[in-house]
C-alpha positions in Angstrom: 0.0 0.0 0.0 1.5 3.4 -1.0 0.3 5.1 2.2 2.1 2.6 4.4 5.2 2.7 2.2 5.3 6.4 2.4 5.3 6.2 6.2 8.1 3.7 6.1 10.4 5.7 3.9 11.4 9.2 4.9 14.0 10.8 2.7 17.5 11.5 4.0 18.1 14.2 1.4 18.2 17.4 3.3 18.8 19.0 6.7 16.8 19.0 9.9 14.1 21.6 10.3 13.0 24.0 13.0 10.1 23.0 15.3 7.0 24.6 13.7 4.6 27.0 15.4 1.4 25.6 16.8 -1.5 26.2 14.4 -5.2 26.4 15.2 -7.9 26.2 12.5 -11.3 27.4 13.4 -13.8 25.4 11.3 -17.6 25.3 10.8 -19.2 22.7 13.1 -21.0 21.2 10.1 -20.9 21.6 6.4 -23.6 20.3 4.1 -22.4 17.7 1.6 -23.4 19.9 -1.3 -21.5 22.9 0.1 -18.1 21.1 -0.1 -15.1 22.7 1.7 -14.7 26.4 2.3 -13.0 27.8 -0.7 -10.4 30.0 1.1 -9.0 30.7 4.5 -7.4 33.8 5.9 -4.5 33.7 8.3 -3.3 36.2 11.0 -0.6 36.0 13.6 -1.4 35.5 17.2 0.6 37.4 20.0 2.3 34.1 21.1 3.6 33.5 17.5 1.1 30.8 16.5 -1.2 31.1 13.5 -5.0 30.9 13.4 -6.8 30.0 10.2 -10.4 31.2 10.0 -13.0 30.7 7.3 -14.1 33.9 5.5 -17.7 33.4 6.7 -19.0 33.1 10.2 -20.7 30.0 11.4 -23.1 29.6 14.3 -20.8 27.0 15.9 -17.1 26.5 15.2 -14.7 23.7 15.9 -11.2 24.7 16.7 -8.7 22.2 15.4 -5.1 22.3 16.7 -2.3 21.2 14.4 1.1 20.1 15.7 4.0 17.8 14.8 3.5 14.2 15.7 5.3 12.5 18.6 6.0 8.8 19.4 3.1 8.6 21.8 0.7 9.4 18.9 1.6 6.1 17.1 -1.5 4.2 18.3 -3.9 6.9 17.4 -2.3 7.6 14.0 -2.4 3.9 13.1 -6.1 3.7 14.0 -7.0 6.7 12.0 -5.0 5.6 9.0 -6.4 2.0 9.2 -10.0 3.2 9.4 -9.5 5.7 6.5 -7.5 3.6 4.1 -8.8 0.1 4.8 -12.0 0.1 6.9 -13.5 0.0 10.3 -14.8 -3.0 12.2 -18.0 -3.6 14.1 -19.0 -6.6 16.2 -21.5 -7.7 13.5 -18.8 -8.0 10.9 -17.5 -11.2 12.5 -14.1 -12.7 13.4 -12.6 -12.9 9.9 -12.8 -9.1 9.3 -11.7 -8.5 12.8 -8.5 -10.7 12.3 -7.8 -9.0 9.0 -8.2 -5.5 10.4 -6.0 -6.4 13.4 -3.2 -7.7 11.0 -3.5 -4.5 8.9 -3.5 -2.3 12.0 -0.3 -4.0 13.2 1.4 -3.3 9.9 0.4 0.3 9.9 1.4 0.7 13.5 4.9 -0.6 12.8 5.2 1.7 9.8 4.1 4.8 11.8 6.4 3.9 14.7 9.4 3.7 12.3 8.4 6.9 10.5 8.3 8.8 13.8 11.9 7.9 14.5 12.9 10.3 11.7 10.8 13.2 13.0 13.0 16.2 13.8 16.1 14.7 12.1 15.4 14.8 8.4 13.3 16.9 6.0 10.0 15.3 6.8 7.0 16.3 8.9 4.1 14.2 10.2 1.3 16.5 11.3 -1.6 15.6 13.5 -4.9 17.4 14.2 -7.0 17.4 17.4 -9.8 19.4 18.8 -8.3 22.4 20.4 -10.7 22.1 23.3 -9.3 18.7 24.1 -9.8 15.1 23.1 -8.1 12.5 20.9 -6.4 13.0 17.6 -8.8 13.4 14.7 -6.5 13.5 11.6 -3.0 13.4 10.2 -0.9 14.1 7.1 2.7 13.1 6.2 5.1 15.3 4.3 8.5 14.0 3.2 11.0 14.8 0.5 11.5 11.8 -1.8 13.3 11.1 -5.1 11.2 11.9 -8.1 12.1 10.6 -11.6 11.4 13.7 -13.7 11.5 11.9 -17.0 9.2 9.0 -16.1 7.2 11.3 -13.6 7.1 8.8 -10.8 8.3 8.6 -7.2 11.0 6.2 -6.0 10.1 6.1 -2.3 12.5 3.4 -1.3 15.7 5.2 -2.6 17.4 7.7 -0.3 20.5 8.7 -2.4 20.5 10.8 -5.5 21.4 8.6 -8.6 23.6 9.8 -11.4 22.2 10.7 -14.8 20.4 13.9 -14.0 16.9 12.3 -14.2 16.0 12.7 -10.6 15.2 15.5 -8.2 14.0 15.9 -4.6 10.3 16.6 -4.4 8.0 17.1 -1.4 5.5 14.2 -1.2 2.2 14.5 0.6 0.8 11.1 1.9 -1.3 9.5 4.6 -4.0 12.2 4.7 -6.6 10.7 7.0 -9.4 12.2 9.1 -11.6 10.5 11.7 -15.1 9.7 10.3 -16.8 12.1 12.8 -14.8 15.1 11.5 -14.9 14.5 7.8 -16.3 17.1 5.5 -15.7 19.7 8.1 -12.5 21.3 6.8 -10.0 19.2 8.8 -8.4 17.7 5.7 -8.0 21.1 4.1 -6.2 22.5 7.2 -3.8 19.5 7.2 -3.0 19.8 3.5 -2.6 23.5 3.9 -0.1 23.0 6.7 1.9 20.5 4.6 2.0 23.0 1.8 3.2 25.7 4.2 6.0 23.5 5.5 7.1 22.6 1.9 7.3 26.4 1.1 9.3 27.0 4.2 11.8 24.3 3.0 12.2 26.3 -0.3 10.2 24.0 -2.6 8.0 25.5 -5.4 5.5 22.6 -5.7 4.2 19.5 -3.8 3.1 16.2 -5.3 1.0 13.3 -4.1 -0.5 10.0 -5.3 -4.2 9.0 -5.4 -6.0 5.9 -6.5 -7.6 6.5 -9.9 -10.8 5.0 -8.5 -10.9 7.4 -5.4 -13.2 10.0 -6.9 -13.9 11.8 -3.6 -10.2 12.3 -3.0 -9.6 13.4 -6.6 -12.4 16.0 -6.3 -11.0 17.3 -3.0 -7.5 17.7 -4.4 -8.8 19.4 -7.6 -10.6 22.0 -5.4 -7.4 22.6 -3.6 -5.5 23.4 -6.8 -3.9 20.0 -7.6 -3.7 18.8 -11.2 -2.9 15.3 -12.6 0.7 14.9 -13.8 0.3 11.4 -15.1 -1.5 8.1 -14.6 1.1 5.8 -13.0 0.7 2.0 -12.5 4.4 1.6 -11.7 6.2 2.7 -8.5 4.4 1.9 -5.3 0.9 1.2 -6.8 -2.4 1.9 -5.1 -4.4 -0.6 -3.1 -8.2 -0.6 -2.7 -10.1 -2.7 -0.2 -13.6 -4.2 -0.7 -15.2 -4.6 2.7 -18.7 -5.6 1.5 -18.2 -9.4 1.7 -17.5 -11.8 4.5 -13.9 -10.8 4.4 -11.8 -7.9 3.1 -10.6 -8.2 -0.5 -7.6 -6.3 -1.6 -7.0 -5.1 -5.2 -4.2 -3.2 -6.9 -5.5 -0.2 -8.7 -3.9 2.4 -11.1 -3.1 5.7 -9.6 -2.7 9.3 -10.5 0.2 11.6 -9.6 -1.0 15.1 -8.8 0.9 18.3 -8.4 0.3 21.8 -7.0 2.4 24.9 -7.7 3.1 26.7 -4.5 4.6 29.9 -6.0 2.9 31.6 -9.0 5.3 31.4 -12.0 7.7 29.2 -10.2 7.2 25.5 -10.8 10.5 23.7 -10.4 11.5 23.0 -6.8 15.1 22.9 -5.7 17.2 19.9 -6.7 20.1 20.2 -4.2 
């Protein structure tokens, strides 16, 4: 699965980064399905140096979402959110087969997250988590790491951590593992997480970010298009994309084609640094 592989492989390409400011997003408590996600957010600096993102319109009730860098103690919560989002949830009525499958998947994701967190603060990578600013468990996450990108074939090589010769590769910021707890979906949490990943990529000096999405995941494709991402190519090589069918007596896994999407972070400046 490309999400798990992305967590497993954090690039060793660049230097360590400075601890980010704490960010709080103030979001509508509920957004009708047809309304989609708020089209724009405005930012202003708080006295203590953090940043608050507020929607341009006022809602009757707001949910304040706090964003911060992940820490090792978050591994269980991150693994649960990612497993629920990328594979599926489990209820008692689903029976022991699905329970065993989900337990095995969760264990794999947990190990990947734990390994990924070992690199936090040491390399050019950032795993961001979201929680309700008023308190409570984590409700979302997103991973950003700089990986090797083959500029001719337009595909990532997530398992390589040294620049090959030949001039065909460059370091690119790669967004992965965007996941939100079911109770907070369609309430702008994903948009805050993606926005934070883009902000960090800009602070590292990159002019664009890229990501991978299953070609069959229409809701995710629609979300990223609204956020300004465009398809670079359809790629069935590289890490691949995995879809899970949970409708039967057991989970069935299928390999699916994927799209590579890109967003320019600076108008008129597309190519990120290659050092």
